[in-house]
TORPA-4810 file (N, C-alpha, C, O; in nm, 3 decimals):
<nodes>
NODE_1_8.087_7.614_10.135_8.213_7.646_10.073_8.321_7.653_10.181_8.301_7.714_10.286_M
NODE_2_8.433_7.592_10.155_8.542_7.594_10.252_8.617_7.727_10.246_8.604_7.803_10.150_T
NODE_3_8.694_7.753_10.347_8.777_7.874_10.350_8.879_7.870_10.234_8.908_7.973_10.173_K
NODE_4_8.932_7.752_10.206_9.025_7.738_10.094_8.957_7.776_9.962_9.016_7.845_9.878_E
NODE_5_8.833_7.730_9.945_8.758_7.764_9.823_8.733_7.914_9.813_8.742_7.972_9.704_D
NODE_6_8.703_7.978_9.925_8.680_8.123_9.925_8.804_8.199_9.879_8.795_8.292_9.799_E
NODE_7_8.920_8.159_9.930_9.044_8.226_9.891_9.071_8.204_9.743_9.101_8.298_9.670_I
NODE_8_9.061_8.079_9.699_9.088_8.049_9.558_8.987_8.118_9.466_9.025_8.165_9.359_L
NODE_9_8.861_8.123_9.506_8.761_8.194_9.424_8.798_8.341_9.409_8.790_8.397_9.299_D
NODE_10_8.838_8.403_9.518_8.878_8.543_9.514_8.997_8.562_9.420_8.994_8.650_9.333_F
NODE_11_9.100_8.482_9.437_9.220_8.497_9.354_9.193_8.462_9.208_9.249_8.524_9.118_L
NODE_12_9.108_8.364_9.185_9.070_8.333_9.047_9.002_8.452_8.982_9.035_8.490_8.869_N
NODE_13_8.907_8.511_9.052_8.832_8.624_8.996_8.922_8.745_8.970_8.912_8.809_8.865_E
NODE_14_9.007_8.777_9.066_9.083_8.902_9.059_9.219_8.891_8.990_9.270_8.991_8.940_H
NODE_15_9.277_8.773_8.988_9.413_8.762_8.935_9.426_8.653_8.830_9.468_8.681_8.717_V
NODE_16_9.391_8.530_8.863_9.427_8.416_8.779_9.341_8.399_8.653_9.396_8.383_8.544_F
NODE_17_9.210_8.402_8.668_9.123_8.372_8.554_9.137_8.470_8.437_9.134_8.428_8.322_Q
NODE_18_9.152_8.600_8.464_9.173_8.691_8.350_9.296_8.652_8.266_9.295_8.668_8.144_P
NODE_19_9.399_8.603_8.330_9.518_8.559_8.258_9.489_8.433_8.179_9.524_8.423_8.061_I
NODE_20_9.424_8.336_8.244_9.396_8.208_8.178_9.298_8.225_8.062_9.305_8.152_7.964_L
NODE_21_9.205_8.321_8.074_9.105_8.342_7.969_9.155_8.430_7.854_9.091_8.437_7.749_D
NODE_22_9.267_8.495_7.874_9.316_8.591_7.775_9.379_8.524_7.654_9.451_8.424_7.665_S
NODE_23_9.349_8.580_7.537_9.414_8.534_7.414_9.554_8.595_7.399_9.633_8.548_7.318_D
NODE_24_9.582_8.698_7.478_9.710_8.767_7.463_9.813_8.730_7.569_9.930_8.764_7.554_T
NODE_25_9.773_8.662_7.677_9.872_8.626_7.780_9.964_8.517_7.727_9.922_8.430_7.651_S
NODE_26_10.088_8.525_7.767_10.189_8.433_7.717_10.171_8.292_7.775_10.108_8.273_7.878_S
NODE_27_10.227_8.197_7.705_10.227_8.058_7.751_10.298_8.050_7.886_10.254_7.977_7.974_V
NODE_28_10.408_8.123_7.902_10.484_8.121_8.028_10.400_8.172_8.144_10.403_8.115_8.253_S
NODE_29_10.326_8.280_8.121_10.243_8.336_8.227_10.131_8.239_8.263_10.103_8.218_8.381_L
NODE_30_10.066_8.182_8.163_9.960_8.084_8.191_10.015_7.964_8.265_9.950_7.912_8.356_K
NODE_31_10.133_7.918_8.228_10.196_7.805_8.296_10.223_7.840_8.442_10.200_7.758_8.531_R
NODE_32_10.271_7.961_8.467_10.297_8.006_8.603_10.170_8.012_8.687_10.172_7.975_8.804_G
NODE_33_10.061_8.059_8.627_9.933_8.064_8.698_9.887_7.923_8.733_9.845_7.897_8.846_V
NODE_34_9.893_7.834_8.637_9.850_7.696_8.663_9.935_7.630_8.772_9.883_7.558_8.857_R
NODE_35_10.064_7.655_8.769_10.154_7.601_8.870_10.121_7.658_9.008_10.119_7.585_9.107_S
NODE_36_10.095_7.788_9.014_10.058_7.852_9.140_9.929_7.793_9.193_9.918_7.763_9.312_T
NODE_37_9.830_7.776_9.107_9.702_7.718_9.149_9.721_7.575_9.200_9.662_7.538_9.301_L
NODE_38_9.802_7.496_9.132_9.825_7.358_9.178_9.888_7.357_9.316_9.849_7.278_9.402_M
NODE_39_9.986_7.445_9.339_10.050_7.452_9.471_9.950_7.498_9.577_9.945_7.441_9.686_R
NODE_40_9.872_7.600_9.544_9.779_7.654_9.643_9.669_7.555_9.679_9.625_7.551_9.794_M
NODE_41_9.624_7.477_9.583_9.517_7.379_9.610_9.557_7.274_9.713_9.471_7.210_9.773_R
NODE_42_9.685_7.257_9.734_9.735_7.159_9.831_9.748_7.217_9.971_9.781_7.146_10.065_K
NODE_43_9.721_7.346_9.986_9.744_7.415_10.113_9.615_7.433_10.193_9.506_7.438_10.137_L
NODE_44_9.631_7.445_10.323_9.521_7.485_10.411_9.497_7.634_10.390_9.580_7.703_10.332_S
NODE_45_9.384_7.682_10.437_9.353_7.825_10.426_9.461_7.910_10.492_9.503_8.012_10.438_A
NODE_46_9.506_7.868_10.608_9.610_7.942_10.679_9.738_7.949_10.596_9.801_8.054_10.588_E
NODE_47_9.775_7.839_10.534_9.897_7.838_10.453_9.877_7.914_10.322_9.973_7.969_10.268_K
NODE_48_9.754_7.918_10.271_9.726_8.001_10.153_9.748_8.148_10.185_9.804_8.221_10.104_M
NODE_49_9.703_8.191_10.303_9.725_8.330_10.344_9.874_8.359_10.355_9.922_8.464_10.311_L
NODE_50_9.947_8.266_10.413_10.092_8.283_10.425_10.157_8.290_10.286_10.245_8.372_10.263_H
NODE_51_10.113_8.205_10.195_10.164_8.204_10.058_10.140_8.341_9.994_10.230_8.398_9.932_F
NODE_52_10.019_8.392_10.009_9.984_8.522_9.951_10.074_8.632_10.006_10.133_8.709_9.929_Y
NODE_53_10.085_8.641_10.138_10.163_8.749_10.198_10.312_8.733_10.168_10.382_8.834_10.157_W
NODE_54_10.360_8.612_10.155_10.500_8.590_10.116_10.524_8.641_9.974_10.628_8.700_9.946_T
NODE_55_10.428_8.618_9.886_10.438_8.668_9.748_10.439_8.821_9.747_10.508_8.881_9.665_A
NODE_56_10.365_8.882_9.836_10.362_9.029_9.844_10.499_9.081_9.889_10.553_9.174_9.830_I
NODE_57_10.553_9.021_9.993_10.683_9.062_10.043_10.787_9.042_9.934_10.875_9.126_9.915_V
NODE_58_10.777_8.931_9.864_10.863_8.906_9.749_10.966_8.798_9.772_11.046_8.803_9.866_G
NODE_59_10.962_8.701_9.686_11.066_8.600_9.676_11.124_8.616_9.536_11.066_8.685_9.452_T
NODE_60_11.235_8.555_9.512_11.293_8.566_9.378_11.192_8.526_9.271_11.179_8.593_9.168_E
NODE_61_11.122_8.417_9.296_11.024_8.366_9.199_10.903_8.459_9.188_10.856_8.488_9.077_K
NODE_62_10.852_8.506_9.301_10.731_8.590_9.296_10.759_8.726_9.234_10.672_8.784_9.168_S
NODE_63_10.878_8.778_9.253_10.912_8.908_9.194_10.917_8.897_9.042_10.864_8.983_8.971_I
NODE_64_10.978_8.791_8.993_10.986_8.770_8.847_10.847_8.747_8.789_10.815_8.798_8.681_A
NODE_65_10.764_8.671_8.859_10.628_8.641_8.813_10.544_8.768_8.810_10.470_8.791_8.714_F
NODE_66_10.556_8.851_8.914_10.482_8.977_8.919_10.526_9.070_8.807_10.444_9.139_8.747_A
NODE_67_10.654_9.072_8.778_10.704_9.155_8.669_10.643_9.110_8.536_10.603_9.194_8.454_R
NODE_68_10.636_8.980_8.514_10.577_8.928_8.391_10.429_8.966_8.382_10.382_9.002_8.275_M
NODE_69_10.357_8.957_8.493_10.216_8.994_8.495_10.198_9.141_8.458_10.110_9.175_8.380_M
NODE_70_10.282_9.226_8.513_10.276_9.369_8.483_10.308_9.396_8.337_10.237_9.472_8.270_T
NODE_71_10.414_9.335_8.287_10.453_9.356_8.148_10.344_9.314_8.050_10.331_9.371_7.941_Q
NODE_72_10.266_9.215_8.090_10.158_9.168_8.002_10.024_9.236_8.031_9.924_9.207_7.967_E
NODE_73_10.023_9.328_8.130_9.906_9.411_8.156_9.800_9.351_8.246_9.682_9.387_8.235_G
NODE_74_9.839_9.260_8.334_9.741_9.193_8.422_9.756_9.237_8.567_9.862_9.284_8.608_F
NODE_75_9.649_9.220_8.643_9.651_9.248_8.787_9.741_9.148_8.857_9.760_9.035_8.813_S
NODE_76_9.798_9.196_8.969_9.887_9.113_9.049_9.837_9.110_9.192_9.748_9.187_9.230_R
NODE_77_9.894_9.021_9.273_9.862_9.017_9.416_9.885_9.154_9.479_9.810_9.195_9.567_F
NODE_78_9.989_9.224_9.433_10.032_9.349_9.494_9.950_9.470_9.454_9.963_9.576_9.516_E
NODE_79_9.867_9.459_9.353_9.787_9.575_9.310_9.698_9.622_9.423_9.638_9.541_9.494_D
NODE_80_9.689_9.752_9.439_9.621_9.812_9.555_9.478_9.761_9.574_9.439_9.728_9.686_A
NODE_81_9.401_9.754_9.466_9.262_9.711_9.483_9.253_9.564_9.523_9.168_9.528_9.605_D
NODE_82_9.336_9.479_9.467_9.337_9.337_9.503_9.385_9.321_9.647_9.323_9.250_9.726_V
NODE_83_9.494_9.387_9.679_9.553_9.378_9.813_9.456_9.423_9.921_9.438_9.355_10.022_L
NODE_84_9.393_9.538_9.900_9.303_9.592_10.002_9.182_9.502_10.024_9.145_9.475_10.138_E
NODE_85_9.121_9.454_9.916_9.006_9.367_9.931_9.046_9.234_9.996_8.973_9.181_10.080_E
NODE_86_9.161_9.181_9.958_9.208_9.057_10.020_9.228_9.077_10.169_9.184_8.994_10.250_F
NODE_87_9.292_9.186_10.206_9.317_9.214_10.348_9.186_9.227_10.427_9.176_9.179_10.540_R
NODE_88_9.087_9.293_10.368_8.958_9.310_10.436_8.882_9.178_10.450_8.815_9.156_10.551_L
NODE_89_8.891_9.093_10.350_8.814_8.968_10.351_8.880_8.855_10.428_8.812_8.777_10.494_R
NODE_90_9.013_8.847_10.420_9.082_8.730_10.472_9.185_8.769_10.578_9.301_8.797_10.546_F
NODE_91_9.141_8.770_10.700_9.228_8.805_10.812_9.244_8.683_10.902_9.180_8.580_10.881_S
NODE_92_9.330_8.696_11.001_9.344_8.587_11.096_9.214_8.568_11.175_9.183_8.457_11.217_T
NODE_93_9.139_8.676_11.196_9.008_8.664_11.262_8.914_8.579_11.176_8.839_8.497_11.229_K
NODE_94_8.917_8.599_11.046_8.836_8.521_10.952_8.872_8.372_10.961_8.784_8.286_10.955_W
NODE_95_9.000_8.342_10.975_9.042_8.203_10.987_8.980_8.134_11.107_8.946_8.016_11.102_L
NODE_96_8.964_8.209_11.215_8.910_8.149_11.340_8.759_8.140_11.341_8.702_8.074_11.428_R
NODE_97_8.693_8.206_11.246_8.545_8.207_11.249_8.489_8.078_11.192_8.367_8.062_11.187_S
</nodes>
């Protein structure tokens, strides 16, 4: 498994797949998840980490997307349990291993 696959598997399990599998998530939220996945699949592991941390810091787009996720009751990149596990699993040291 590649490092890119490991990151995507983690994010799918903790953030994306619950939204995609839900009967109650909005079409807009599902579209946003699919768009995010398409963008991330084109990135190297290092750039995926940068993408993740940029979303945490917040861009206009990521803030609106996170708000929609919260309003619909789903986990976000910023949620403490997701954030902490991501930080423990995917560090710059991990990239070099």
